[in-house]
N, C-alpha and C positions, 0 to 999 in steps of 0.2 A: 634676480631670479631666485626666488627661496625653493629649497630642496627638503621642506618641510611637508607632511603630506597633506593634501587639501582638506580643511574642515568639513567639507560639503560631498567629500568623495569617502564612501566605506568598502572597507574590502575584507571579504570572510575567506579563510581556507575552508574548503571542503574537499572529500575525497570518495571515491568508489573502488569496491573490489573487483569491478568490472573494467572498461577501458572504453572510452570515447575519445573521436577525434573531432575536428573541425572548431567553431566557436561559433557563439552566440552574440550580437551585439546590435545596439539601439544605442541612440543618443544619451539615455539615461542608465545604461545598464551595459555590463559586459561580463560573460562568462568564458573563461579560457584556461589554457593550460599553466600550472604549477610545474616545472620540468625538475626531475630527479635529475642528480649528478649523472652526466652520461658515460655510465661506465658499465661492467658486467654485471654490477648488483642491479643497476637500473634496467636494465634487460628484463632481470628476473621479475621485477614489478610491474613493466608495462607487459609481460606475456601472460598469457592464460596461465594460471597455476596456483598453489596454496599460498604463494608469495604476493600475488597479483593486489597491487595497491597504487591507485593512479590519482594525482592532487589537481585540484580545479581552484580558481579564483573567483569569486562572485564580487563584483564591483557595481557599486550604485550610488547615484547622486541622492542625497536629500536638502531638505530647505536648510539655509543658514539660521543659525539660534544667536540671540542676542547673550553675549557673554557679559554677565553682571553678576554679583552675589546674591546668594540665593536661588540661582538657575541650576537646576541638575544636567549635568552634561549626560544625554542619550548613551547607552550602552547598547549596540546594535548586534551584540551575539547570538540573540535570540532568531535573527533573521537566517542564520545558517540552518538551524532545525527547520525553519519555515521552508526554505528553498530546498532543501534535502529530502523534503517530504513530497511536494509537487516532483522533484525529478525522478523520486523513486518510484510514483505511480505512472510517469510517462513513459519510463524504459523498463520497468519490473526489475529494478537494479538495486542492489544497496548502496545507499550514501550516507555520509558520517558527518558531521560539523566538527572543526578543528579550532574554531574561535576566529576572533577578528585579529587581522595583522595590521590594518589602519582603522582606526576609529574617531571622529572629530577630531582630526589634526592630529594625532599621537600613533606611534608605532606600538604593536603588542605583539606578543610572543603566543604562538597558537600551541595546542595540544597534540605531541607528536606520538603518543602512546601506542595508537591503532595501528601504525605503521611498522609496529616491531609483530603484531597477529597474523597466523595461517588463516587462511579461510578454506572451505570446502568449495572448490572450484567447479564439481560438477553439478552443483544447485544452479539453477536459472537464474536466481538472483545475483550470483557471483560471477557466471560464464561471461565469455565474450563475444556471445553468440545473442541474435535476436530473439524476442519472445516467441512464442508461437501464434496466440492472441494479440489482438493490434499491435501487430509488427511494427516496431519504430526502430528505424536505424541508429544503429550507436555513434551519432554524430550531434554535437551541440547545436548545430544550426536548426536539429528538428524542435527546440524550446519552442519555436514560433507556433506550434501547435498549442501550447497550452500559454501564449501569452497572455491571454484576457485573465487566466488564473493568477500570473504572477502580478500583474499591473493593474487587476481589478477594472477591466474596462466594460463597464456598463453591466456589470453581472449583478442578478440579484441577491442583496444582501444575507436573505437567509438560506438561499445555497451556498453563498462563500462560506457562510459560517459552519454549515455542517460538512462542507469539502474539507476544510482546514482542519476540523475535529478528525474526520475519517480517515484523513491522509497521514496526520500524525500519528494514529493507530497503529495503521498500516507500514509507515517507517519502523517504529519500534518492534514491530514484528518481525520485520527482515534483521533487524539487530540483533534481537535474541532468538532467533530460530536455530543457531549452531549450540549456544550454550545453555538456553532455557526455553525448550520446546512448548512446554505446558504455558509459560508467560506469552509464548509468540502466538500461540493458539487462541488465548483468550483474547490478545488483543486483535487478531481477525475476526473473530467472532463479534467482538465488540463495535469494527468496523459495520458490520452486515447491521447490528441495531442501529448504528447513527445513520445507516442510509435508509433502512425502514421506516423511520419518521417522516422521510420527505414524500411517502406514496400513500394515497387516499384510499382505504378501503372499505367497503359496507362491514359493518362490524359482526352481523350475522353471517356474511360470508366466510368470515375467519374462525367461524365455530366448527367445531367437529360435530358429526352426524348425532351423536349420542345426546350432546347438549342442546342441539339444535331442535331435536325431538322433545327435549324435557321441555323446551321453552314452547313448542307448540300446545302442548298439553295444558301448560298453564294458561295461556291464551284462552284454549277452547273451553277449560272447566273453572278457572277461578274467576270470581267477580271482578272486576276489573284488570283482567288479566293480560291485557294488552299493556298498561301501563306499567305492571309489574315485571312482566317479561322484559320489557325496555329497559326498565331500571336495573335489572339483573345483568342483562346484556353490557349493560354500560359500565358496570363494575367489575366484571370479568376481566383476567389477566391475559391480554390478547399479544402479550409483545412478542411472543416465540411464533404465534401463526403470523405476524405481520412479518417477522425477520424471513420465515420461509418463502412468504409470498413475494418478496421484494426480490430474493436472490434468485427465485424459479424465473422471474419476468425478466431480471437483468440478463440472465445466462440465455440466451437463444441460439439459434441455429450454429450460428458462428462460434460460438464455445465449444460446442461437442465436434466440429469439424476437424478441430487439432487437437492434440495434446503433449505432453513432455515427459510422458513415461518411456522406457524402452521396450514396452511389450502391450500390446492393445488390452488384454485383459486386466490391466493394471491401471486403466483409464477411467475417469469418470464417464458415464451414461445417461442420455437422457431420460431411458426407460426409470431408472431407479433414482433421479436426480433428488426428486422431492423428500424420499425417505433418507436420503444420505445428508441433505441440509438439514432436516430434522433431528438426526442424530448427532451433528454437529454442536447444535444448542444445547441438547439433552446432556452432551459430554462436557461442555464447557459447565453447564449448571450443576453436573455431579460433581464436579473437581470443586467448584466455590462452596458448594453445600457441605459436603462430606471430606474432603481433601484427598480422595483418592486419586493416586498417581495415575497418569497416563502417558506421561511426556516418551519413555522410551519407546512405546510402539507406534506413536505418530512420528516420530522425530524426521527431520529432513536427511540427519547423517545416517540413520540405519534404514529407514523404510524409502526404497526407490519409485515407491507408487504413489498415485492418488488417492487409491482406495486401500482399504486391508483386503489382502488375500487369505481369506479363512477366520476362523475364531481363534484367538490369543488364548493360550493355556494359562489360565489364572484362578486364583480362589475365588475371587470377586466375579461370579457369572452373568452378574447385572452388567459390570462394567466391561466387561470381555465382549458382551453381545452390542453393546452399544459402540466400542471401537471397531468392532467387524463391520458395523454399516457406516460409520463415519467417514470423511473425508481425512488422509494422513495431513499433515502440515503441508505438503507440495499441493496436493490437490485444493484446501482449502485457500491457500495464496492465489492461485491462478482463478478461482473462482472470484474472490475478492477484488483483485485487480481489475478484472474483467467489468465486475459491478460498478467499481469506482470509476471507471474511463466510460463506462453506458451513461451515468450519472453526470459525469461532466460534460459530454458529449450533448446530450439531451437539454443541458442548462447553458449550452453557449462558451463552457470551458475547455473544451477539447474541440482541435479541429482537425480533422482526418487529410492529410496530402499526400497520400503515399498508396501506393498497392503493394501487394508483396513482390512482385515482379522487379518495383523498383526497389525496394529491400534488397534482393538478390544481387541486383546489379550494383550495388555501392562499393565503392573502390576499397582495397585493402587499406587496414590502419597505417599509417607510417606518421613519422614525427615529422617530415616535410610537408605531408597534407595538412596537416595541423595546423602548420606555422603559416601557411599560405593563405 
């Protein structure tokens, strides 16, 4: 019996600032715990707090390759980011890829530097609590909800491609939230843009009233006006309007039934949601085109609400008004995760299997329950 790692079994070390119990297993894949040395320091990692960081191994089978001169041995490190992005969307928690520990029959050294970093455990993405919307128990067995997304079981290729891109940007947002809030915010808005491309809208319906009136006048008063108006509407940039409509359509009554702020006045509201989403897009555009900084105002670390409370005192009044209307990082993150899971569910990539009552009845986390 050889003690060398099997060439067709690849293993990747991942971690989360939250904590999950249980395991996920099927014949060709396993997600299970990688344990800290069981001492007082390990307990700090396992408990909710600024040092929380728990590790897991994702092991999976691949097809054998013919080993001969000229054949490039695959490096499966990228699969770590890929699985982390899916787990991040499912649980609404931050995950990180530390690299392969076994790849194509060879041992590898993972990257451990993140285990020395602290996190803001008050953020929903780092806490040890279930998220308010799409509440998924923090148990690895719940990966079965997105089994089709991981193993591509009959999913439509275009959906799979869009979800891959959107989930990647969402994961990056969670990873940058505490250190670079502007980059995190831009990544969240980009997710909305990726998702908006999946929905079909009548171009005229996406136009504002002023533009629509102008096109009506062209149709009525110009020779060949119908063709000209159609040409103009087809050339107009409707990216923002598609972005708004996609997120408004995705966030139904279930989204507004629960929130994650300490005060109701700081939560997103259905009555102002369209204006709030529009401001998020404009805030991103303002930063991209002018470089006007806004990170300190929407930061997850400094602003505990999902929306701004009042107009910030700034020299740039235009930016101040945008910030007062736009969601904070916390609000934007909750919007985007909800939209991602709605998108996945409607395309067969997410399967709801539990009610919130099931979540509340989950057993407390323990090492023994995870090993069983």
